[in-house]
C-alpha positions, 0 to 999 in steps of 0.5 A: 500499500502506498502512504498518503502523500504529504501536501502539508507544506503546499496547503499551510497558511494560505487564504487566497483571495476572492479574485485571482490573486497573485501566483505564488511563484515560490511554490511553482517548482514544488507544484510542478513536481507534484505526482498526483491525481489531476483533481488534486493538482487542479486544487493545489495550483488554484490554491496558489493562484495559478488560475491558468494552470489550474483551469488547464488541468480542470477543464480537461476532467470530466467529473463532478470534482473537475466541474467543482474546480473549474467553477471555483476558478471562474468565480475567482477570475471573476466570471460569475456567469461562467462560474455559475454554469460550472456549478450546474454541472457539478450537481449534487456533491457531498462536499456542498452538503459538508459546506451547508453543515460547516459554513455556519461556524465561519458565520455564513449560511451556505445555501447554494454554490450560486448564492456564494458566487453572488456574495463573492461578488458583492464583498470582493475587494471591499476590505470588510469583515464580510469579505474576510468571512467569504475568503474564509468560507472559500478556504473552507470549500477548498479544504473539504474538496481537497480532502475529498479529491485525496481520498477518492482519487 
């Protein structure tokens, strides 16, 4: 049995912007060396604000998880219409159920991914506590999906 890869150095201390952010060039070399299923790689590139690299991977995945990463990436571009299109492709996913259950711990009532797209549009760049909360919900979303992809790939 192969041991589970340790991605802790790549996932520590990141709170991505709601928008595209600035690519974390310091992580590029390590990201390029990651040997993992495509859905895991798409998430790692996205976490470090490499939207194009994440997009190149997620658009070639014909799975709910590929559509999920694709939807997040377009939300961050920002391209809300395209994000909502990809959310419809995701369909009911266990990670969305987990978000409904756990996002209230961060002070946000997650109802649908489309409503969260609208919330991100509303607060992006405002520098308000609402923007900080949305960034933390986005990170929770990322962590839940990343763990799902690690355990189901």
